[in-house]
N, C-alpha and C positions, 0 to 999 in steps of 0.2 A: 620464163619460158611458158608459152601458151599450150594448153592441153585440153583434151575432151575427156570427160569420164563417162564410161558406160555402166549402167546398173540395172538391176532387175527386181530389187527388193528393198529391205529396210534402209539401207544406206548408212551404216554406222560408220564403215570405213570412210565413206564419202564425207560425212560430217567431220571426221578427224583431220582429213585432207584439207577441208575448207578452213578449218581452225588454224591449221599449220601452214596455209598457203604462202603467206608473206615470208615467214621464216625459211621455208624451203625454196624460195624464188620461183613459185608457180602462180601462173594466172589461169583460171579455169574459164575457158570460153564458153562451155556449155555442158550441160548434163544430158545424155540421152538414155531412154529406157525403152525396152521392148514390152514393159508391162505398165499399162496406164494407171494401175493402182498401187505402183511402187511408192512407199512412204519416202524413199529417198527424193522424189520429185519435190515434195514438200519442203525438205531440207533445203534443197537447191533454191527454190522460189523464195524461201524465207531469208536467204542470203543474197537475193536478187541476182541469181545466176540464171541465164536463159536456160530453158529445157525444151526438149523435143521428145515426142512419143512415136515410135514407129510400131505399129501393130502387125504381128506376123501374119494374122489371118487375112490381111488385105494383099498379100503376096502369093504368087502360085509356086515360089521355090524359094530356097534359102539363098540362091545367087541373086534372085531379084530384090529380096529383102536387103542383102549386103550391098547391093548397088545403090540402093536408096540411101543406106548408111553412109556409105562412101561420099555420095554427093552432098550430104550435110556436113559431114567432117571436112571435106575439102573445102568448103565455102569458109570454114573457121581459120584456115591457114595456121594449123598447129603443128607442134613438132613432137608431140607426145600423146599416146592414147594410153589411158588408165582404166583397166578393168576392175571394178570394185563390186564383186557379187553380181557379175553379168553372167547369166544363166544359158546364153545360147552359144552354141559351137560355131565358131568363125569359119566361113569357107576359106579355101586355099586362095581364091581370088582376093578376098579381104586381107588375108595375112601377107600375101606377096605385095599388095599395094603399099602396105605400111610396114615393110620389113625393118626390123630393128628399132621400131617406135612403139611397140605395144607391150605393156607390163601387165602381169597378172599375179593375183594373190590366190593361193590355194591352201585350204585348211588340212593339210597332211605334211608329212615329211616325204616329199616326192623323192624316188619313184614310187613309194608305197602309196596305195589308196588314191589313184587318179580317179576323176569323176565324182560321182555324188556320195552322199551319206558317209562322209569319210569318218566321222566321229564314232557312230555305231559299228562300222566296220572295224575301227581300231580296237574298240572294246570287245567285240565278237572274237577277234583274232588273238585276244589275251596279250595285247601289246603293253609294254610297261611305259613306253615313252611315245608321245604323239607330238604334233606341232604344226607349223606353218611353213609354207615355201613361197618365195617370190621369184617368178622367172620370166624370161622373155617369152613372148608367144611365138610359136612356129606352127607349121602345119599339123604337127602331131599333138593330139589333145593332151594337155598338161605335161608335154614332153619337152618344152624348150630348154635351153640352158638354165640352170639354176643360178640365181644371184645371191640369195641369203636364206637361211633357215634359222628358226628358233624353236625350242622344244619345251614341252611341259610334261610333267610326270602324271601318269594315269594311276589314280588311287583306286582301291578295290570298291570304294563307295561311289566312284563316278558314274554318271549317267550320261547319255548322249547330250543332255542339256547343260549339265555342270561342266562337262569336257569342252563343249562348244564355247561356254563363256571363258573358260581359261585360255583357249586359243585365240578368241576374239581379242582378249587383252593384249596379247603378243602381236596380233595383227595391227592394232591401232598404234603400237609404237614402232614397228619396223617398217611399215609400208611408206610412211613419210620419210623415214630415214633413207631408203633406197630411191624413192622418187627424187630426194635432193641430190643423191649421187648422179641421177640422170640430168637434172637440170643444170648441174655443174659440168656437165659433159665428161664425166668420169666413167660412164658405163658405155660399152659398145657391143652389138651383136655382130660377130664375124660371120657365122653361118649357122646352120640349123643345129649344130651341136657345140659351138664354142662362143662364149662371151668373155670380154675383158673389163677389168676394173682397174683404172689407172695404168692402162697398157699391159696388165698381167692377166693371163689366163685364170679365170675364177674356177 
């Protein structure tokens, strides 16, 4: 299945997906970043994957930016969009255009800690368990139907950095697993609150 991957930063999840692509029946058509300095772009180029950079400051609105993003993605004729550390909030225009085709990975056990700085927020809240969530993207930020979660224990000695590394290890395992479910056409988004796996509500 052909897919586009959107990134903003280091691209460690991107790297894992690239390495697993054949095994999970994925063809990465291109990688798109809103950050020209994203290290993930170098990862893509080293794997001979086409890259695009869309610089937000060149557009006068989020909608104008997303229209350019849509024009690039539509030319790729893909069936799946994978957000891998993409740090822009997608507009309703974009989400509607690709309804049911956008997966995101988020470093918390949603609905806890949507948004940014999830690891420090979990520590500050004296949480004992933290983790990662994969969900379909809808118009609500980090609020689409959950597909899969995995957890880690927060130790008293954990810092934001050590906790993020624990979670990242989980991310690298489970994202490819869920993407494979999608490429096997086992996953479907029914509406903004409901997703199914093998025809059963998740």
